[in-house]
N, C-alpha and C positions, 0 to 999 in steps of 0.2 A: 563115699564122696561121689562117686559116678553116678550112682542111683540118684542120689540129691539134685545134680548137675541136671540128670536127664528129665526129672519129675518136674525141675523148676522150668526148663526148655518146654515141655509139654503143656505145662500149665499157663505160660506166657503166650504159645500159640492159640489156645482155647479161649484166653482172655481179649487177644488181639483180632481174633477172627473176624468177631462180627462187625466191630468198627472199621476193620478193613474192606471187608465186602461192602459193608454199606457207603465206604469212599471210593471203591472202583464202581459200583453201582450208580452213584451219582455222576459220576464222571463220564459213565457210559450214557445216562440220561442226557446229560448237556449235549455232548458229542452229536447223539441222533436227533435231538430238537434241532440244531443248526440246520441237518441235512433235511430233516423234516421241514422245515420253513418255506424251502424253495418246491414241497411237493403238495403241501395243504391244500392248495386251491384244485388240484386235478384229483385227491381223493375226496374233496368235497362233491364236487362233480359228480363223482361215481356213486356216493353213497347217498348223497339227498336225492338221485333219482330213484333209488331202490328200497332204501330201508326208511319205513315210517317212523319207528321209534326215535331216529336219529333225527328228523324233522322238528319233534315236539321238544327238543331240547333248548335251554340258553343257549346263547352265542358261547358262553365260558365252558359249558359243558360240550357243546359241540367241538371246541377246539379239544378237548380232553379227549373226547370219542376218537376224535380223527387221530392223535397222537398214539391214544392207545392201539388202534388200528395199524398204524404204520409200524409200531414195535413189534406187535404180535406179527404182521407178515413178515417182516424181516428176519425173523427168528426160526421162521419155519422154512422147510424144503418142499415146494408143491409138485406132486405127479401127475399127470393128465392122460389117463388110459381111454382110447378109442374115443378121444373127443378133443377137438383142436382149442388149443389155448389162447385166451384172450386177456387184455391187460386188466380187465375188472375182475376174473375170475377169483383170484388169492386174496383181492382186496375186500371183495364183498363176502368172503368165506370169513375172512377176518373179522371183520364188523359185526357179523353176527355171534361170533365167540365175545368181542366185546360187549355186545346188548347184554348179553347173558350175566357177564361179570360186571357190569358198570358200577355196582354199588360197594364190589369188594375191592380188596388192596390186592390180592393175588389175581392176576388175568392171563398170565402168559403161558400156562398148561406146558412148565418146562420140560416135563418128561417126553412129550411127543415132539420129534424134529419134524416129523414127514406128516403130511396130509395129502391125500389119494383123491384125485377127483375123476370120476367114472362116468361116461356118457347117460346111462341110464340104469334100470334095475340089473342087478348082478348075483352071481351066485356065490357063496361063501362056504367054506368048510364042507360038512356032510349034511347042511340042511338042505331041502329039496324045496323050500318057498324062496322066491328071489328077495334079494334084500336091497333096501333105499339108502341104507347106511350102516356103519357101524364103528366101534372103536375097539382095539385089542392093543396088545404090547408092540405092534408095530408101527400101529398110527392111527390117525383119524380118517375114515372112509365116508365119501359123500357120493350120491348120485347128482350128477349137477341138473339133470332133468327135473327131479324132484326139488332139490334145492331151488331152483328159479320159481316153480310153482309155489313153494312155500312162502318166500319173501314178497312174490307176488299177489299173495291173498287168493290163490285158484284151489287151493285145497283147504277147505275150512276146517279151524283148529288143529290142522298140520302142517308144522313147519320142521322139515327133515333137518336143517341146519341148528335149529334150537335144541332139538332131542338129542343131535349126536353131541352137540357140545355140552349138555346135560350130563350125559353120560362120562365124557371127559373130565369135565370139573370134579364129579364122583370120584373117577378114578385116580387123580393127581392127589385128591384129599385122602382118600381111604385104602385104596390098594397100593398104590406105590409110595405115598406120602412124602412125594417128592416137592410139592408146590402147596404146601397146605395154608388155608387162609383162616387165621383165629376165629374170627368172627363166624365165617361159614360153618367150621367144624362144631362151634358151640351151639349156634341155632339151629344147625342140622338134628341135634338131639331132641330138642324141643318141637320140631317139625315133625320127627317121627313119632312122638307122643299123639299126637293129631293123627298123623296119615296112616301109620298101622292099622288103626280100627278100620280107619275106610277102606285100605287095602285088603283087610281080613273079609269084611262085609262082601267086597266085590267077589272074592274067591269063593264066598258061600252064595253067590246068586244075585245079590244086590246090583241094581243097575243105577248109574250116576252120567253125569255128562263127560265122565272122563273116558267111558267107551270101554268095550270088552279087553282090548289089548293092554290097558293099563293094569288088567288084573292077572296078567302073564306071569309077571313077578315082580318084586319091590323093586329092580332097577328100570323096569320098564314105567311103572307108575309113577317114578320119580321124573323121568324124560317126559311121559306126557303130561303131567302136570305142570313143568315146566312151559311146555308148549302152551297149553289152554291159558296159563297166567299170562302170557304175552299176547296170545290171538285172540282172545275171547275174555278178557279179565272181567267184563261186566257180568256175564253169566255166570262167571264162576263164583266171584264173591256174592252173587245172589244165592246160588245153589248151594255152594260150601264155603260158607264164609270164615269160618275158624280155619279152615287148610289154606284159604285164601291170604288170609292176614299171617298165616306162619311160613307161607311161600314168602311174602314180601319182608317178612324178619329176616329169614334165612338168606336172600339175595340183595339184602340193604337196599331195596329198591321197589317201587309201585305204580304200575303203569297208569293208576287211576287217579294219581296223587302228585298233578302238575301243577304248580302255583307260580305264575311268572315264568314258566320255563323251566323249573328246578324240581327235579323229580326224585333224586336219591333222597333216602330217609334221613340218612348221616353222611355230612361231607367229609371225605377223607383226603388229607393232601400229604400223607406219609412219603409219598413218592415224587414229592415237588411237581413237577409239570405234568404229572398224571394222575 
């Protein structure tokens, strides 16, 4: 009898877990939306001045973008290493993460609680070359000098913020599997069917617009492809059209497909306000 009772309780918990989680999530979203209302204008002033992607969105999508940025910002602990903290830093870093995931349902990278902002290039582990950013189990690391250059367009086809957030997106979906987006995981398989041959050809010496660093390993190929997708979509689509279309599908957005300010391929509303 005890086994039956225990089994029934376990079954009840499993059945109720999802709806209870959704209820708490919706309550959290509503509570944060009220707080965000007083901050939306400020977030807009910071992001509109620095993130070109944001300015091409409709008013409806701009609101969604700002709220997602707010939620991402509030969910992280930001650490500043040899750099003076300014109020715009965490907002801009959060905005770049939201840019990457704007077409997806899951955008919080819940595995990562900590984001480290470092003044400029730094050394990491046993590597002799300096790093501009990296992602590991302890958090997301970004060089602020290089991050700024990336969002300002000072480094053609290179945006270290997008690069590291691309690594973080793959990390939470495939390594920790803690914040899986069903659409992303499904389409990534299709993306890889096209991407793997391109990557293999690069390792065999073939040159293309992605550059030599993308041929280092498949993780870097993915991150560099994300940078090129946002930073130089016209050339990307022209020179690697199949890979470009696969990237548009896996991220569920297309930087070249703006119609009346609408960009996402499929509008998703499962998270209410976001």
